[in-house]
C-alpha positions as CSV (number, residue, x, y, z in Angstrom):
1,M,12.2,-1.7,-31.8
2,A,10.2,-1.2,-28.7
3,F,10.9,-2.3,-25.1
4,A,8.0,-4.7,-25.2
5,A,5.1,-5.9,-27.4
6,R,1.7,-7.4,-26.8
7,S,3.2,-10.9,-27.4
8,D,5.5,-10.3,-24.4
9,L,2.5,-10.0,-22.1
10,A,1.6,-13.7,-22.6
11,T,5.1,-14.7,-21.5
12,Y,4.5,-13.4,-18.0
13,Q,0.7,-13.8,-17.8
14,P,-0.2,-16.7,-20.1
15,D,-4.0,-16.2,-19.9
16,I,-3.9,-12.5,-20.8
17,G,-5.7,-13.2,-24.1
18,N,-8.7,-14.7,-22.3
19,M,-9.3,-11.8,-19.8
20,G,-11.6,-9.8,-21.9
21,L,-9.4,-7.0,-23.3
22,S,-9.2,-6.5,-27.1
23,T,-5.8,-6.7,-28.8
24,S,-6.0,-2.9,-29.6
25,Q,-6.6,-2.2,-25.9
26,Q,-3.6,-4.3,-25.0
27,D,-1.5,-2.5,-27.6
28,T,-2.5,0.8,-26.2
29,Y,-1.6,-0.2,-22.7
30,V,1.8,-1.5,-23.8
31,T,2.5,1.8,-25.6
32,Q,1.6,3.7,-22.4
33,A,3.8,1.4,-20.3
34,I,6.7,2.0,-22.6
35,A,6.3,5.7,-22.3
36,D,6.1,5.4,-18.5
37,V,9.3,3.3,-18.3
38,K,11.2,5.7,-20.5
39,R,10.0,8.6,-18.3
40,D,11.2,6.7,-15.2
41,I,14.6,6.0,-16.8
42,R,15.0,9.8,-17.5
43,N,13.9,10.7,-14.0
44,K,15.8,8.0,-12.0
45,W,18.9,7.2,-14.1
46,W,19.6,9.8,-16.8
47,S,20.2,12.8,-14.5
48,V,22.6,10.7,-12.4
49,F,24.3,9.4,-15.5
50,Q,24.8,12.9,-16.8
51,A,26.1,14.2,-13.5
52,N,28.7,11.4,-13.4
53,K,29.8,12.2,-17.0
54,V,30.0,15.9,-16.6
55,R,32.4,16.7,-13.7
56,D,32.5,20.4,-14.4
57,R,29.9,21.8,-12.1
58,S,29.9,25.2,-13.9
59,Y,28.4,23.5,-16.9
60,I,24.7,24.4,-17.1
61,G,23.7,22.3,-20.0
62,S,20.9,19.8,-20.6
63,V,21.3,16.8,-22.9
64,E,18.3,14.8,-23.7
65,M,18.5,11.0,-23.5
66,T,18.3,9.2,-26.9
67,D,15.8,6.3,-26.4
68,S,17.3,4.4,-29.3
69,K,20.6,4.1,-27.5
70,L,19.1,2.0,-24.7
71,T,19.1,-1.8,-25.0
72,D,15.4,-2.6,-25.5
73,S,15.7,-6.2,-24.2
74,Q,17.0,-5.0,-20.9
75,W,13.6,-3.2,-20.3
76,T,11.2,-5.9,-21.6
77,R,10.3,-7.4,-18.2
78,A,10.0,-4.1,-16.5
79,T,7.7,-2.8,-19.3
80,V,5.5,-5.9,-19.1
81,Y,5.2,-5.6,-15.3
82,R,4.4,-1.9,-15.7
83,C,1.7,-2.7,-18.3
84,L,0.1,-5.5,-16.2
85,G,0.3,-3.7,-12.8
86,F,-0.7,-0.2,-13.8
87,Y,-3.0,-0.7,-16.9
88,L,-4.3,-4.1,-17.6
89,C,-5.2,-5.3,-14.1
90,P,-6.8,-2.0,-13.1
91,A,-8.8,-2.1,-16.3
92,L,-10.2,-5.5,-15.3
93,T,-10.8,-5.1,-11.6
94,K,-14.0,-4.3,-9.9
95,F,-12.1,-2.4,-7.1
96,N,-13.6,-4.3,-4.1
97,S,-13.0,-3.0,-0.7
98,S,-10.0,-3.8,1.4
99,G,-9.9,-7.4,2.6
100,D,-12.1,-8.5,-0.3
101,E,-9.8,-7.8,-3.3
102,D,-10.6,-9.6,-6.5
103,R,-8.0,-11.5,-8.6
104,F,-7.1,-8.4,-10.6
105,Q,-6.5,-6.2,-7.6
106,Q,-4.1,-8.8,-6.2
107,M,-2.4,-9.3,-9.6
108,G,-2.1,-5.5,-10.0
109,S,-0.5,-5.2,-6.6
110,F,1.9,-8.0,-7.3
111,Y,3.0,-6.6,-10.7
112,R,3.4,-3.0,-9.4
113,T,5.8,-4.3,-6.7
114,A,7.5,-6.5,-9.3
115,Y,8.0,-3.5,-11.6
116,E,9.6,-1.4,-8.8
117,E,11.9,-4.3,-7.9
118,E,12.9,-5.0,-11.5
119,F,13.5,-1.3,-12.3
120,N,15.7,-1.0,-9.2
121,D,17.6,-4.2,-10.1
122,I,18.4,-2.8,-13.5
123,L,19.6,0.5,-12.0
124,R,21.9,-1.4,-9.6
125,D,23.1,-3.8,-12.3
126,G,23.8,-1.0,-14.8
127,V,21.7,0.6,-17.6
128,E,23.0,-0.3,-21.0
129,Y,23.3,2.9,-23.0
130,D,25.2,3.0,-26.3
131,Q,26.7,6.4,-25.7
132,D,29.1,6.3,-28.7
133,G,26.5,4.9,-31.1
134,D,28.6,1.9,-32.3
135,S,25.7,-0.6,-31.8
136,S,27.6,-2.4,-29.0
137,I,27.6,-2.0,-25.3
138,S,31.0,-1.9,-23.6
139,N,31.6,-2.1,-19.9
140,S,32.1,1.7,-19.7
141,E,28.6,2.1,-21.3
142,K,26.9,0.1,-18.6
143,E,26.3,2.7,-15.9
144,A,24.9,1.6,-12.5
145,V,23.2,4.0,-10.1
146,H,25.2,3.7,-6.9
147,Q,23.0,4.5,-3.9
148,L,25.7,4.3,-1.3
149,R,28.4,6.4,-2.9
150,L,29.7,9.3,-0.8
151,V,30.0,12.5,-2.8
152,R,31.7,15.7,-1.7
């Protein structure tokens, strides 16, 4: 299962089907947004998660994140915002000059900000990662990124 699908776009932007993009273009953009979100998870959460799990600083290993162990539904809204803000709206805008932004420039700006806020909210709440592979998420498998933790 994927983080999001084309049908999820209409939940957040109901008139997306009437904006002039084909369904194949929308599918392509959703696929690109999913890849971007997974990359952001690896960059912003996975390394912190691994550092918290491996306390032996002499360990010089690298473990790749297994995408299928993430809870897809936790990332749906972020993926939709990423798709709308970074792909769909820029594809539709005329890129008018500052002060004269068209509807899609304004929407793109809104969704880019919403993506960052949603992504950071998920990090603060705790990323659901089924580390033991038992198809359920326990409290110990919901790891938040703590920005204010003091580390020696």
